[in-house]
C-alpha positions in Angstrom: -38.2 77.6 159.2 -35.2 77.5 156.3 -31.9 78.6 156.5 -28.5 78.1 153.6 -25.5 77.1 154.5 -23.0 80.0 153.4 -20.5 77.6 152.3 -21.9 74.5 150.6 -25.0 76.1 149.1 -27.2 73.8 150.8 -30.9 74.4 152.6 -31.8 73.1 156.3 -34.8 73.7 157.7 -34.7 74.0 161.6 -37.6 72.3 164.1 -38.4 72.6 167.2 -37.3 69.8 169.6 -39.4 68.7 172.0 -37.1 70.5 175.2 -38.2 73.6 173.7 -34.8 74.0 171.7 -34.7 74.4 167.5 -33.0 71.3 165.6 -31.1 71.4 161.9 -32.7 68.7 159.7 -31.9 67.3 158.3 -28.3 66.8 160.5 -25.9 65.7 158.2 -24.1 62.6 158.6 -20.7 63.4 157.8 -20.4 66.6 159.9 -16.4 66.8 159.8 -16.9 67.9 155.8 -19.0 71.5 156.8 -15.8 72.2 158.9 -12.3 72.9 157.7 -9.7 75.4 156.8 -13.3 78.0 156.7 -14.0 76.9 159.9 -10.8 76.3 161.8 -8.4 77.9 159.3 -5.2 77.4 158.1 -2.4 75.1 159.6 0.0 77.7 160.7 -1.8 80.7 159.9 -4.2 83.2 162.7 -7.6 82.1 162.4 -7.8 85.8 163.1 -6.2 89.8 162.8 -3.3 89.7 165.2 -5.9 92.0 167.5 -8.4 90.7 167.1 -6.2 87.3 168.5 -5.1 89.0 171.2 -8.2 91.1 172.1 -9.7 87.3 172.2 -7.7 86.0 175.1 -7.6 88.9 177.8 -11.0 87.4 177.3 -10.0 84.3 177.7 -8.1 85.2 180.8 -10.8 86.9 182.2 -13.2 83.8 181.7 -10.7 81.1 182.7 -10.3 83.3 185.7 -13.4 84.1 187.0 -13.8 80.6 187.5 -11.0 79.7 189.2 -11.7 82.3 191.8 -15.1 80.4 191.8 -14.1 77.3 192.4 -11.6 78.7 195.2 -8.4 76.2 194.3 -6.4 75.0 191.9 -8.3 71.6 190.3 -10.1 69.6 187.4 -11.3 71.1 184.7 -13.3 69.5 181.3 -13.6 72.0 178.1 -16.2 70.0 176.0 -15.2 70.6 172.9 -12.7 73.0 173.4 -11.6 74.0 169.7 -8.0 75.9 169.0 -8.1 75.8 173.5 -7.4 78.4 174.2 -9.1 79.1 176.6 -8.5 75.2 177.7 -4.8 76.7 178.2 -5.4 79.6 180.4 -6.4 76.5 183.1 -3.3 74.8 182.3 -0.9 77.6 182.3 -2.4 78.3 185.8 -1.3 74.7 186.4 -5.1 73.0 186.3 -5.2 69.2 185.2 -7.5 70.2 182.0 -8.7 67.7 179.8 -11.0 68.9 176.5 -12.4 67.0 174.0 -13.3 67.2 170.4 -15.4 65.4 167.7 -12.5 64.5 165.3 -9.1 63.4 165.9 -8.1 66.6 163.2 -9.8 68.9 165.3 -8.3 67.2 168.5 -4.8 67.7 166.6 -5.3 71.8 167.1 -5.1 72.3 170.8 -2.6 69.6 171.3 0.0 70.9 168.8 -1.2 74.3 169.6 -0.9 74.3 173.5 0.0 70.8 174.6 -3.0 70.0 175.3 -4.4 66.7 176.7 -8.0 66.6 174.2 -10.0 63.1 173.9 -11.2 62.0 170.8 -15.4 61.4 170.5 -18.6 62.4 172.5 -18.3 63.7 176.3 -20.6 60.5 177.5 -18.2 58.1 176.0 -15.5 58.3 178.1 -16.4 56.8 180.5 -15.5 60.1 183.1 -16.1 59.6 187.2 -19.0 61.1 188.4 -17.8 63.6 190.5 -14.3 63.8 188.4 -14.1 67.5 187.6 -14.3 71.0 189.5 -15.0 72.8 186.6 -16.4 72.5 183.4 -16.4 74.7 180.3 -18.6 74.4 177.6 -17.5 77.9 175.6 -19.9 78.2 172.3 -20.1 73.9 171.0 -22.8 73.4 172.7 -24.8 74.0 169.3 -22.7 72.0 168.5 -23.5 69.6 169.8 -25.7 66.3 168.1 -27.7 65.3 171.6 -27.1 67.6 173.8 -29.7 67.0 176.7 -27.2 63.8 176.9 -24.4 66.2 177.1 -25.9 68.0 179.7 -27.0 65.0 181.8 -22.7 64.2 181.2 -22.1 67.5 182.3 -24.1 67.4 186.0 -22.4 64.0 186.4 -18.6 64.7 185.8 -19.0 67.8 187.8 -18.3 67.7 191.7 -20.7 68.9 194.0 -19.6 72.5 194.8 -18.4 72.4 191.1 -18.9 75.2 188.7 -20.0 75.4 185.0 -19.2 77.9 182.6 -21.6 77.7 179.7 -21.6 79.8 176.4 -24.4 79.1 173.0 -26.0 82.1 171.0 -29.4 83.2 171.8 -32.2 82.1 169.5 -34.5 84.0 171.7 -32.7 87.2 170.9 -34.0 90.2 169.6 -30.6 90.1 167.3 -31.8 86.5 166.0 -35.2 86.7 165.8 -35.4 89.9 163.7 -34.3 87.5 160.4 -33.1 84.4 161.7 -31.7 83.5 157.9 -29.8 86.5 157.8 -28.6 86.4 162.0 -24.5 85.6 161.5 -24.8 82.8 165.0 -27.6 80.3 163.3 -24.4 78.5 161.2 -26.1 75.9 159.5 -25.3 72.5 159.4 -22.2 72.8 162.3 -24.8 74.6 164.4 -27.5 71.8 165.1 -28.9 73.5 168.0 -30.6 76.7 168.8 -31.4 77.5 171.8 -33.3 80.0 173.5 -31.8 81.2 176.8 -34.9 80.8 178.7 -35.2 77.1 177.8 -31.3 76.2 178.1 -31.6 78.2 182.1 -34.8 76.0 182.7 -32.1 72.5 181.5 -29.6 74.0 183.9 -31.5 74.2 186.2 -33.1 70.6 186.0 -29.9 69.2 186.4 -29.1 70.9 189.6 -27.4 73.8 188.3 -27.8 76.9 190.2 -27.4 79.6 187.7 -24.5 82.3 190.3 -24.1 84.4 186.8 -25.6 85.7 183.4 -24.3 87.8 180.7 -25.8 88.6 177.4 -22.7 90.0 176.2 -19.4 88.2 174.9 -18.0 91.2 173.3 -15.7 89.8 170.6 -19.1 87.6 169.6 -21.7 90.4 169.9 -20.4 93.1 168.0 -19.3 91.1 165.2 -22.1 89.5 164.8 -24.4 92.8 164.9 -22.1 93.6 161.5 -21.6 90.7 160.0 -25.8 91.0 160.4 -26.2 93.6 158.5 -24.1 92.8 156.3 -26.5 89.8 155.5 -29.4 92.0 156.0 -27.8 94.5 153.0 -27.6 92.2 150.6 -23.7 91.1 150.2 -23.1 87.7 149.8 -23.8 85.4 153.1 -21.3 86.2 155.4 -18.1 88.0 153.7 -16.9 90.7 156.1 -16.5 87.0 158.2 -14.4 85.2 155.6 -12.4 88.1 154.3 -10.9 88.6 157.7 -10.4 84.8 157.8 -8.6 84.8 154.5 -10.6 82.1 153.6 -13.4 84.0 150.5 -12.6 81.7 147.5 -14.7 83.2 144.8 -17.2 83.4 147.6 -17.5 87.2 146.0 -16.1 90.1 143.7 -13.4 91.7 144.3 -15.6 95.2 144.8 -17.8 93.2 147.2 -14.7 92.3 149.9 -14.2 95.8 149.5 -17.5 97.4 150.0 -17.6 94.5 153.2 -14.2 95.3 154.5 -15.2 99.6 154.3 -18.4 99.1 155.3 -17.7 96.6 158.9 -14.7 99.3 159.4 -17.2 101.9 159.6 -19.6 99.4 161.6 -17.9 98.5 163.7 -17.7 101.7 166.4 -21.4 101.9 165.5 -22.0 98.0 166.7 -19.5 98.3 169.8 -22.0 101.4 171.4 -25.4 99.4 170.1 -23.6 95.7 172.1 -22.6 98.0 175.2 -26.5 99.4 174.9 -27.6 95.6 174.8 -25.8 94.4 177.6 -27.0 97.0 179.6 -30.4 95.8 178.8 -29.7 92.4 178.8 -30.6 91.4 175.3 -27.0 90.5 173.6 -27.0 88.2 171.3 -25.7 84.8 173.6 -25.8 84.1 176.9 -23.2 82.8 179.2 -24.4 81.3 182.1 -21.8 80.6 185.6 -23.8 78.0 187.5 -22.7 75.5 190.5 -23.7 72.1 191.2 -25.7 72.0 194.3 -25.7 68.7 196.4 -29.2 67.5 196.1 -28.7 66.8 192.3 -31.1 67.1 189.8 -35.0 67.5 188.9 -36.7 65.2 188.1 -38.1 66.0 184.6 -41.3 66.8 183.8 
């Protein structure tokens, strides 16, 4: 399976890993150069329009509250690949000891400066955390960016205390939206997404590590509805992910003025339809992302098959 980076135009292959997920090949030696302002936004500016960011913030607070309620008391939380830190900041505001990880110093500077968070740089398994140190671990659309997701999941299971809670979400590569035309799927995002997880594979990986699934959803509204609109536009032949770039204000000669106007007008017309389709897919459990709430059980991980 072949896919192309919509920013650089470079071509990549997707190959099946022994664990059952798919990997982007070749994995770039210098992954940082594929991020920059297109991914993180421009310093001092919003990543998305104000209304979108307001909705996102409400959803982050709800997700953090679900984790807090599942734990039952304030504690220590680790956000693996915390991005701008919006979700982790919700825990800190509620009195939790909040620690995050990010891949580079540049990426870590964003949540540090924006929210004053404690962010470690490097892979989570390089940080020297103690076993059972955390009451909750969050990995919100970050595992797909990791070079060694199996090692990350091993470390998550190790540092989570027995009875602790994991909130994890990734795009579902096994979803109907992804499989209909993978190369046009918004969430494929090679080479920033190094791994691509079918939900059934990830579910088994969590359970094998002693993480019992207690809640499962195939809908994250801000991801599903927008993903569907952008995927539709990609299939129609507009420049890849143009609507996304226009909304972020980082389109740099990616398309003509007429194409940008078309992307915005089509997006406005498509979003209400996509919201209805997203709701129906959520009811049928066929959405484009998977969200797991899992709890570490006392007996520990199962041996690998």
